Biopython code that builds the backbone (N, CA, C, O; Angstrom):
import numpy as np
from Bio.PDB.StructureBuilder import StructureBuilder

atoms = [
    (1, "MET", "N", (1.783, 5.706, -16.584)),
    (1, "MET", "CA", (1.797, 5.173, -15.226)),
    (1, "MET", "C", (0.447, 5.420, -14.559)),
    (1, "MET", "O", (-0.171, 6.471, -14.731)),
    (2, "LYS", "N", (0.023, 4.451, -13.816)),
    (2, "LYS", "CA", (-1.172, 4.569, -12.986)),
    (2, "LYS", "C", (-0.707, 4.714, -11.550)),
    (2, "LYS", "O", (0.294, 4.114, -11.158)),
    (3, "ALA", "N", (-1.427, 5.508, -10.757)),
    (3, "ALA", "CA", (-1.056, 5.688, -9.354)),
    (3, "ALA", "C", (-2.302, 5.815, -8.494)),
    (3, "ALA", "O", (-3.320, 6.367, -8.913)),
    (4, "PHE", "N", (-2.195, 5.284, -7.266)),
    (4, "PHE", "CA", (-3.305, 5.332, -6.333)),
    (4, "PHE", "C", (-2.808, 5.632, -4.928)),
    (4, "PHE", "O", (-1.682, 5.306, -4.553)),
    (5, "GLN", "N", (-3.684, 6.260, -4.174)),
    (5, "GLN", "CA", (-3.479, 6.483, -2.750)),
    (5, "GLN", "C", (-4.471, 5.560, -2.051)),
    (5, "GLN", "O", (-5.660, 5.556, -2.370)),
    (6, "VAL", "N", (-3.973, 4.779, -1.097)),
    (6, "VAL", "CA", (-4.824, 3.827, -0.385)),
    (6, "VAL", "C", (-4.669, 4.063, 1.109)),
    (6, "VAL", "O", (-3.555, 4.157, 1.626)),
    (7, "TYR", "N", (-5.797, 4.158, 1.790)),
    (7, "TYR", "CA", (-5.785, 4.276, 3.249)),
    (7, "TYR", "C", (-6.295, 2.965, 3.837)),
    (7, "TYR", "O", (-7.297, 2.410, 3.385)),
    (8, "TYR", "N", (-5.581, 2.481, 4.859)),
    (8, "TYR", "CA", (-5.990, 1.282, 5.572)),
    (8, "TYR", "C", (-6.382, 1.658, 6.991)),
    (8, "TYR", "O", (-5.694, 2.430, 7.659)),
    (9, "GLU", "N", (-7.500, 1.100, 7.438)),
    (9, "GLU", "CA", (-7.963, 1.312, 8.798)),
    (9, "GLU", "C", (-8.123, -0.037, 9.482)),
    (9, "GLU", "O", (-8.315, -1.063, 8.829)),
    (10, "GLY", "N", (-8.042, -0.019, 10.791)),
    (10, "GLY", "CA", (-8.148, -1.232, 11.588)),
    (10, "GLY", "C", (-6.977, -1.281, 12.550)),
    (10, "GLY", "O", (-6.507, -0.246, 13.025)),
    (11, "ARG", "N", (-6.515, -2.463, 12.829)),
    (11, "ARG", "CA", (-5.327, -2.632, 13.669)),
    (11, "ARG", "C", (-4.120, -2.705, 12.737)),
    (11, "ARG", "O", (-3.560, -3.775, 12.496)),
    (12, "VAL", "N", (-3.739, -1.546, 12.224)),
    (12, "VAL", "CA", (-2.727, -1.490, 11.164)),
    (12, "VAL", "C", (-1.439, -0.802, 11.603)),
    (12, "VAL", "O", (-0.520, -0.644, 10.799)),
    (13, "GLN", "N", (-1.359, -0.394, 12.861)),
    (13, "GLN", "CA", (-0.114, 0.166, 13.376)),
    (13, "GLN", "C", (0.366, -0.687, 14.534)),
    (13, "GLN", "O", (-0.429, -1.196, 15.324)),
    (14, "GLY", "N", (1.680, -0.834, 14.622)),
    (14, "GLY", "CA", (2.272, -1.620, 15.694)),
    (14, "GLY", "C", (2.206, -3.119, 15.469)),
    (14, "GLY", "O", (2.402, -3.896, 16.403)),
    (15, "VAL", "N", (1.929, -3.536, 14.230)),
    (15, "VAL", "CA", (1.810, -4.962, 13.922)),
    (15, "VAL", "C", (2.708, -5.378, 12.753)),
    (15, "VAL", "O", (2.565, -6.482, 12.227)),
    (16, "GLY", "N", (3.637, -4.499, 12.343)),
    (16, "GLY", "CA", (4.520, -4.810, 11.213)),
    (16, "GLY", "C", (3.866, -4.610, 9.866)),
    (16, "GLY", "O", (4.336, -5.153, 8.866)),
    (17, "PHE", "N", (2.789, -3.841, 9.815)),
    (17, "PHE", "CA", (2.039, -3.637, 8.577)),
    (17, "PHE", "C", (2.914, -3.065, 7.462)),
    (17, "PHE", "O", (2.949, -3.602, 6.355)),
    (18, "ARG", "N", (3.614, -1.979, 7.759)),
    (18, "ARG", "CA", (4.429, -1.319, 6.715)),
    (18, "ARG", "C", (5.527, -2.241, 6.201)),
    (18, "ARG", "O", (5.783, -2.292, 4.998)),
    (19, "TRP", "N", (6.170, -2.962, 7.098)),
    (19, "TRP", "CA", (7.269, -3.848, 6.698)),
    (19, "TRP", "C", (6.758, -5.010, 5.857)),
    (19, "TRP", "O", (7.408, -5.424, 4.896)),
    (20, "THR", "N", (5.594, -5.533, 6.223)),
    (20, "THR", "CA", (5.008, -6.628, 5.445)),
    (20, "THR", "C", (4.628, -6.151, 4.056)),
    (20, "THR", "O", (4.868, -6.854, 3.074)),
    (21, "VAL", "N", (4.037, -4.963, 3.956)),
    (21, "VAL", "CA", (3.667, -4.412, 2.649)),
    (21, "VAL", "C", (4.916, -4.176, 1.804)),
    (21, "VAL", "O", (4.910, -4.436, 0.601)),
    (22, "LYS", "N", (5.971, -3.691, 2.419)),
    (22, "LYS", "CA", (7.222, -3.493, 1.666)),
    (22, "LYS", "C", (7.747, -4.825, 1.127)),
    (22, "LYS", "O", (8.214, -4.887, -0.010)),
    (23, "ASP", "N", (7.676, -5.878, 1.922)),
    (23, "ASP", "CA", (8.093, -7.205, 1.451)),
    (23, "ASP", "C", (7.212, -7.688, 0.295)),
    (23, "ASP", "O", (7.716, -8.242, -0.682)),
    (24, "ILE", "N", (5.905, -7.479, 0.406)),
    (24, "ILE", "CA", (4.991, -7.881, -0.663)),
    (24, "ILE", "C", (5.305, -7.106, -1.943)),
    (24, "ILE", "O", (5.242, -7.669, -3.036)),
    (25, "ALA", "N", (5.641, -5.830, -1.820)),
    (25, "ALA", "CA", (5.930, -4.985, -2.991)),
    (25, "ALA", "C", (7.085, -5.544, -3.823)),
    (25, "ALA", "O", (7.131, -5.326, -5.033)),
    (26, "ARG", "N", (8.004, -6.252, -3.198)),
    (26, "ARG", "CA", (9.146, -6.826, -3.931)),
    (26, "ARG", "C", (8.713, -7.849, -4.978)),
    (26, "ARG", "O", (9.440, -8.109, -5.936)),
    (27, "GLU", "N", (7.531, -8.425, -4.792)),
    (27, "GLU", "CA", (7.027, -9.452, -5.706)),
    (27, "GLU", "C", (6.284, -8.861, -6.907)),
    (27, "GLU", "O", (5.867, -9.597, -7.801)),
    (28, "TYR", "N", (6.119, -7.546, -6.929)),
    (28, "TYR", "CA", (5.340, -6.886, -7.977)),
    (28, "TYR", "C", (6.136, -5.740, -8.588)),
    (28, "TYR", "O", (7.075, -5.224, -7.981)),
    (29, "ASP", "N", (5.752, -5.358, -9.776)),
    (29, "ASP", "CA", (6.407, -4.256, -10.474)),
    (29, "ASP", "C", (5.719, -2.947, -10.093)),
    (29, "ASP", "O", (5.099, -2.283, -10.924)),
    (30, "VAL", "N", (5.847, -2.593, -8.800)),
    (30, "VAL", "CA", (5.226, -1.377, -8.270)),
    (30, "VAL", "C", (6.281, -0.521, -7.580)),
    (30, "VAL", "O", (7.318, -1.017, -7.137)),
    (31, "CYS", "N", (5.996, 0.756, -7.500)),
    (31, "CYS", "CA", (6.833, 1.708, -6.773)),
    (31, "CYS", "C", (5.926, 2.513, -5.865)),
    (31, "CYS", "O", (4.718, 2.591, -6.089)),
    (32, "GLY", "N", (6.512, 3.113, -4.839)),
    (32, "GLY", "CA", (5.722, 3.971, -3.979)),
    (32, "GLY", "C", (6.249, 4.022, -2.564)),
    (32, "GLY", "O", (7.436, 3.813, -2.314)),
    (33, "TRP", "N", (5.343, 4.304, -1.640)),
    (33, "TRP", "CA", (5.725, 4.406, -0.235)),
    (33, "TRP", "C", (4.526, 4.118, 0.669)),
    (33, "TRP", "O", (3.373, 4.124, 0.237)),
    (34, "ILE", "N", (4.844, 3.867, 1.942)),
    (34, "ILE", "CA", (3.821, 3.587, 2.945)),
    (34, "ILE", "C", (4.235, 4.256, 4.245)),
    (34, "ILE", "O", (5.418, 4.290, 4.583)),
    (35, "CYS", "N", (3.251, 4.792, 4.982)),
    (35, "CYS", "CA", (3.575, 5.436, 6.254)),
    (35, "CYS", "C", (2.389, 5.385, 7.213)),
    (35, "CYS", "O", (1.234, 5.282, 6.800)),
    (36, "ASN", "N", (2.706, 5.460, 8.501)),
    (36, "ASN", "CA", (1.684, 5.555, 9.534)),
    (36, "ASN", "C", (1.190, 6.994, 9.599)),
    (36, "ASN", "O", (1.964, 7.932, 9.407)),
    (37, "LEU", "N", (-0.083, 7.164, 9.868)),
    (37, "LEU", "CA", (-0.668, 8.481, 10.066)),
    (37, "LEU", "C", (-0.996, 8.674, 11.548)),
    (37, "LEU", "O", (-1.194, 7.703, 12.278)),
    (38, "GLU", "N", (-1.049, 9.902, 11.972)),
    (38, "GLU", "CA", (-1.308, 10.205, 13.372)),
    (38, "GLU", "C", (-2.681, 9.740, 13.841)),
    (38, "GLU", "O", (-2.875, 9.503, 15.033)),
    (39, "ASP", "N", (-3.638, 9.605, 12.923)),
    (39, "ASP", "CA", (-4.988, 9.207, 13.308)),
    (39, "ASP", "C", (-5.171, 7.690, 13.406)),
    (39, "ASP", "O", (-6.290, 7.215, 13.598)),
    (40, "GLY", "N", (-4.075, 6.924, 13.274)),
    (40, "GLY", "CA", (-4.138, 5.469, 13.412)),
    (40, "GLY", "C", (-4.261, 4.711, 12.106)),
    (40, "GLY", "O", (-4.186, 3.482, 12.097)),
    (41, "ARG", "N", (-4.448, 5.420, 11.002)),
    (41, "ARG", "CA", (-4.508, 4.762, 9.700)),
    (41, "ARG", "C", (-3.103, 4.608, 9.136)),
    (41, "ARG", "O", (-2.138, 5.155, 9.669)),
    (42, "VAL", "N", (-3.009, 3.849, 8.042)),
    (42, "VAL", "CA", (-1.775, 3.732, 7.267)),
    (42, "VAL", "C", (-2.084, 4.213, 5.862)),
    (42, "VAL", "O", (-3.113, 3.857, 5.287)),
    (43, "GLU", "N", (-1.187, 5.027, 5.308)),
    (43, "GLU", "CA", (-1.342, 5.530, 3.944)),
    (43, "GLU", "C", (-0.340, 4.843, 3.038)),
    (43, "GLU", "O", (0.841, 4.732, 3.368)),
    (44, "LEU", "N", (-0.819, 4.385, 1.895)),
    (44, "LEU", "CA", (0.002, 3.770, 0.857)),
    (44, "LEU", "C", (-0.182, 4.587, -0.410)),
    (44, "LEU", "O", (-1.312, 4.892, -0.793)),
    (45, "GLN", "N", (0.917, 4.946, -1.066)),
    (45, "GLN", "CA", (0.852, 5.514, -2.405)),
    (45, "GLN", "C", (1.648, 4.590, -3.305)),
    (45, "GLN", "O", (2.799, 4.259, -3.021)),
    (46, "VAL", "N", (1.021, 4.179, -4.388)),
    (46, "VAL", "CA", (1.630, 3.165, -5.244)),
    (46, "VAL", "C", (1.397, 3.513, -6.708)),
    (46, "VAL", "O", (0.342, 4.025, -7.081)),
    (47, "SER", "N", (2.407, 3.224, -7.533)),
    (47, "SER", "CA", (2.273, 3.417, -8.978)),
    (47, "SER", "C", (2.816, 2.195, -9.706)),
    (47, "SER", "O", (3.659, 1.460, -9.193)),
    (48, "ALA", "N", (2.305, 2.002, -10.919)),
    (48, "ALA", "CA", (2.746, 0.894, -11.780)),
    (48, "ALA", "C", (2.353, 1.238, -13.210)),
    (48, "ALA", "O", (1.629, 2.204, -13.453)),
    (49, "GLU", "N", (2.827, 0.455, -14.130)),
    (49, "GLU", "CA", (2.524, 0.687, -15.542)),
    (49, "GLU", "C", (1.045, 0.487, -15.857)),
    (49, "GLU", "O", (0.524, 1.092, -16.794)),
    (50, "ASN", "N", (0.364, -0.360, -15.081)),
    (50, "ASN", "CA", (-1.042, -0.631, -15.384)),
    (50, "ASN", "C", (-1.836, -0.947, -14.116)),
    (50, "ASN", "O", (-1.272, -1.283, -13.075)),
    (51, "ASP", "N", (-3.143, -0.830, -14.231)),
    (51, "ASP", "CA", (-4.036, -1.101, -13.108)),
    (51, "ASP", "C", (-3.939, -2.551, -12.632)),
    (51, "ASP", "O", (-4.055, -2.823, -11.437)),
    (52, "ALA", "N", (-3.729, -3.470, -13.557)),
    (52, "ALA", "CA", (-3.697, -4.895, -13.196)),
    (52, "ALA", "C", (-2.581, -5.194, -12.198)),
    (52, "ALA", "O", (-2.776, -5.979, -11.270)),
    (53, "GLU", "N", (-1.425, -4.583, -12.377)),
    (53, "GLU", "CA", (-0.303, -4.820, -11.457)),
    (53, "GLU", "C", (-0.627, -4.252, -10.073)),
    (53, "GLU", "O", (-0.336, -4.881, -9.056)),
    (54, "ILE", "N", (-1.219, -3.079, -10.041)),
    (54, "ILE", "CA", (-1.604, -2.481, -8.762)),
    (54, "ILE", "C", (-2.687, -3.316, -8.095)),
    (54, "ILE", "O", (-2.625, -3.568, -6.891)),
    (55, "ASP", "N", (-3.672, -3.743, -8.862)),
    (55, "ASP", "CA", (-4.742, -4.569, -8.299)),
    (55, "ASP", "C", (-4.198, -5.869, -7.730)),
    (55, "ASP", "O", (-4.629, -6.308, -6.663)),
    (56, "ALA", "N", (-3.256, -6.489, -8.429)),
    (56, "ALA", "CA", (-2.653, -7.733, -7.937)),
    (56, "ALA", "C", (-1.893, -7.488, -6.631)),
    (56, "ALA", "O", (-1.965, -8.296, -5.705)),
    (57, "PHE", "N", (-1.175, -6.384, -6.561)),
    (57, "PHE", "CA", (-0.436, -6.004, -5.353)),
    (57, "PHE", "C", (-1.392, -5.774, -4.187)),
    (57, "PHE", "O", (-1.166, -6.289, -3.092)),
    (58, "LEU", "N", (-2.452, -5.009, -4.410)),
    (58, "LEU", "CA", (-3.414, -4.735, -3.340)),
    (58, "LEU", "C", (-4.143, -6.004, -2.901)),
    (58, "LEU", "O", (-4.440, -6.172, -1.719)),
    (59, "THR", "N", (-4.427, -6.887, -3.840)),
    (59, "THR", "CA", (-5.047, -8.167, -3.504)),
    (59, "THR", "C", (-4.102, -9.004, -2.645)),
    (59, "THR", "O", (-4.538, -9.653, -1.694)),
    (60, "ALA", "N", (-2.816, -8.991, -2.975)),
    (60, "ALA", "CA", (-1.828, -9.733, -2.183)),
    (60, "ALA", "C", (-1.775, -9.203, -0.751)),
    (60, "ALA", "O", (-1.615, -9.981, 0.190)),
    (61, "ILE", "N", (-1.906, -7.895, -0.578)),
    (61, "ILE", "CA", (-1.939, -7.318, 0.773)),
    (61, "ILE", "C", (-3.164, -7.832, 1.511)),
    (61, "ILE", "O", (-3.067, -8.258, 2.662)),
    (62, "ARG", "N", (-4.328, -7.792, 0.846)),
    (62, "ARG", "CA", (-5.578, -8.252, 1.469)),
    (62, "ARG", "C", (-5.535, -9.733, 1.839)),
    (62, "ARG", "O", (-6.189, -10.145, 2.797)),
    (63, "ARG", "N", (-4.785, -10.529, 1.102)),
    (63, "ARG", "CA", (-4.733, -11.975, 1.335)),
    (63, "ARG", "C", (-3.550, -12.396, 2.211)),
    (63, "ARG", "O", (-3.373, -13.582, 2.492)),
    (64, "SER", "N", (-2.758, -11.442, 2.633)),
    (64, "SER", "CA", (-1.563, -11.749, 3.426)),
    (64, "SER", "C", (-1.934, -11.959, 4.895)),
    (64, "SER", "O", (-3.108, -11.972, 5.263)),
    (65, "VAL", "N", (-0.914, -12.121, 5.712)),
    (65, "VAL", "CA", (-1.122, -12.258, 7.162)),
    (65, "VAL", "C", (-1.766, -11.006, 7.756)),
    (65, "VAL", "O", (-2.216, -11.031, 8.901)),
    (66, "LEU", "N", (-1.814, -9.928, 7.005)),
    (66, "LEU", "CA", (-2.411, -8.673, 7.467)),
    (66, "LEU", "C", (-3.928, -8.664, 7.351)),
    (66, "LEU", "O", (-4.576, -7.771, 7.896)),
    (67, "ALA", "N", (-4.502, -9.622, 6.664)),
    (67, "ALA", "CA", (-5.934, -9.624, 6.362)),
    (67, "ALA", "C", (-6.806, -9.374, 7.587)),
    (67, "ALA", "O", (-7.757, -8.595, 7.519)),
    (68, "GLY", "N", (-6.501, -10.013, 8.684)),
    (68, "GLY", "CA", (-7.310, -9.864, 9.888)),
    (68, "GLY", "C", (-7.173, -8.512, 10.560)),
    (68, "GLY", "O", (-7.969, -8.170, 11.435)),
    (69, "ASN", "N", (-6.180, -7.745, 10.165)),
    (69, "ASN", "CA", (-5.951, -6.430, 10.761)),
    (69, "ASN", "C", (-6.652, -5.304, 9.997)),
    (69, "ASN", "O", (-6.856, -4.218, 10.540)),
    (70, "ILE", "N", (-7.015, -5.559, 8.756)),
    (70, "ILE", "CA", (-7.603, -4.520, 7.907)),
    (70, "ILE", "C", (-9.121, -4.521, 8.071)),
    (70, "ILE", "O", (-9.794, -5.500, 7.750)),
    (71, "ARG", "N", (-9.641, -3.412, 8.573)),
    (71, "ARG", "CA", (-11.091, -3.252, 8.705)),
    (71, "ARG", "C", (-11.672, -2.545, 7.479)),
    (71, "ARG", "O", (-12.789, -2.836, 7.051)),
    (72, "LYS", "N", (-10.891, -1.606, 6.919)),
    (72, "LYS", "CA", (-11.380, -0.825, 5.787)),
    (72, "LYS", "C", (-10.205, -0.401, 4.912)),
    (72, "LYS", "O", (-9.128, -0.064, 5.404)),
    (73, "GLU", "N", (-10.440, -0.425, 3.610)),
    (73, "GLU", "CA", (-9.450, 0.022, 2.619)),
    (73, "GLU", "C", (-10.134, 1.026, 1.702)),
    (73, "GLU", "O", (-11.183, 0.732, 1.129)),
    (74, "THR", "N", (-9.550, 2.203, 1.563)),
    (74, "THR", "CA", (-10.117, 3.243, 0.703)),
    (74, "THR", "C", (-9.075, 3.619, -0.341)),
    (74, "THR", "O", (-7.952, 3.991, 0.000)),
    (75, "LYS", "N", (-9.452, 3.520, -1.622)),
    (75, "LYS", "CA", (-8.516, 3.727, -2.733)),
    (75, "LYS", "C", (-8.956, 4.924, -3.570)),
    (75, "LYS", "O", (-10.122, 5.034, -3.949)),
    (76, "HIS", "N", (-8.003, 5.826, -3.855)),
    (76, "HIS", "CA", (-8.255, 7.008, -4.672)),
    (76, "HIS", "C", (-7.196, 7.111, -5.763)),
    (76, "HIS", "O", (-6.019, 6.874, -5.491)),
    (77, "PRO", "N", (-7.580, 7.460, -6.991)),
    (77, "PRO", "CA", (-6.572, 7.651, -8.044)),
    (77, "PRO", "C", (-5.743, 8.910, -7.778)),
    (77, "PRO", "O", (-6.238, 9.897, -7.234)),
    (78, "LEU", "N", (-4.493, 8.851, -8.169)),
    (78, "LEU", "CA", (-3.593, 10.001, -8.085)),
    (78, "LEU", "C", (-3.208, 10.405, -9.501)),
    (78, "LEU", "O", (-2.863, 9.547, -10.315)),
    (79, "PRO", "N", (-3.261, 11.684, -9.804)),
    (79, "PRO", "CA", (-2.883, 12.129, -11.148)),
    (79, "PRO", "C", (-1.362, 12.231, -11.304)),
    (79, "PRO", "O", (-0.678, 12.793, -10.449)),
    (80, "ASN", "N", (-0.857, 11.693, -12.383)),
    (80, "ASN", "CA", (0.535, 11.894, -12.794)),
    (80, "ASN", "C", (1.570, 11.727, -11.681)),
    (80, "ASN", "O", (2.463, 12.561, -11.536)),
    (81, "GLN", "N", (1.455, 10.666, -10.906)),
    (81, "GLN", "CA", (2.436, 10.386, -9.855)),
    (81, "GLN", "C", (3.371, 9.291, -10.320)),
    (81, "GLN", "O", (2.930, 8.272, -10.851)),
    (82, "THR", "N", (4.646, 9.496, -10.124)),
    (82, "THR", "CA", (5.641, 8.477, -10.419)),
    (82, "THR", "C", (6.593, 8.389, -9.233)),
    (82, "THR", "O", (7.039, 9.410, -8.709)),
    (83, "PHE", "N", (6.895, 7.191, -8.821)),
    (83, "PHE", "CA", (7.792, 6.969, -7.691)),
    (83, "PHE", "C", (8.973, 6.123, -8.145)),
    (83, "PHE", "O", (8.914, 5.448, -9.173)),
    (84, "GLN", "N", (10.034, 6.173, -7.370)),
    (84, "GLN", "CA", (11.213, 5.335, -7.616)),
    (84, "GLN", "C", (11.347, 4.392, -6.427)),
    (84, "GLN", "O", (11.418, 4.847, -5.285)),
    (85, "GLY", "N", (11.383, 3.094, -6.676)),
    (85, "GLY", "CA", (11.524, 2.130, -5.606)),
    (85, "GLY", "C", (10.292, 2.085, -4.716)),
    (85, "GLY", "O", (9.253, 2.657, -5.044)),
    (86, "PHE", "N", (10.420, 1.402, -3.594)),
    (86, "PHE", "CA", (9.336, 1.343, -2.610)),
    (86, "PHE", "C", (9.949, 1.537, -1.248)),
    (86, "PHE", "O", (10.906, 0.851, -0.888)),
    (87, "GLU", "N", (9.400, 2.479, -0.475)),
    (87, "GLU", "CA", (10.000, 2.803, 0.807)),
    (87, "GLU", "C", (8.976, 2.968, 1.914)),
    (87, "GLU", "O", (7.791, 3.193, 1.670)),
    (88, "ILE", "N", (9.463, 2.849, 3.125)),
    (88, "ILE", "CA", (8.671, 3.162, 4.299)),
    (88, "ILE", "C", (9.038, 4.578, 4.693)),
    (88, "ILE", "O", (10.214, 4.913, 4.833)),
    (89, "ARG", "N", (8.026, 5.401, 4.870)),
    (89, "ARG", "CA", (8.257, 6.770, 5.306)),
    (89, "ARG", "C", (7.895, 6.900, 6.782)),
    (89, "ARG", "O", (6.953, 6.277, 7.272)),
    (90, "PHE", "N", (8.658, 7.711, 7.459)),
    (90, "PHE", "CA", (8.432, 7.908, 8.896)),
    (90, "PHE", "C", (7.985, 9.315, 9.182)),
    (90, "PHE", "O", (7.747, 9.664, 10.338)),
]
sb = StructureBuilder()
sb.init_structure("model")
sb.init_model(0)
sb.init_chain("A")
sb.init_seg("    ")
for serial, (resi, resn, name, xyz) in enumerate(atoms, 1):
    if name == "N":
        sb.init_residue(resn, " ", resi, " ")
    sb.init_atom(name, np.array(xyz, "f"), 0.0, 1.0, " ", f" {name:<3s}", serial, name[0])
structure = sb.get_structure()
């Protein structure tokens, strides 16, 4: 399994960002979670069998209705992370 932590900056809270990402996740073979951070960013942790599936998922987020809200995306690999399903964390 491959896993990544992604931080999104911009106008990413209060615009349905987490719910839209959860809907997009249904179209891909990915697991993980997404949550708002106190500093105004959104954190995504995602895992999949391969990098290509994760890259396709992240590209779909960038090309979605959220595109205009994302100012910056920062991606970091996570060691040995496995998730079940995809959820919004509060």
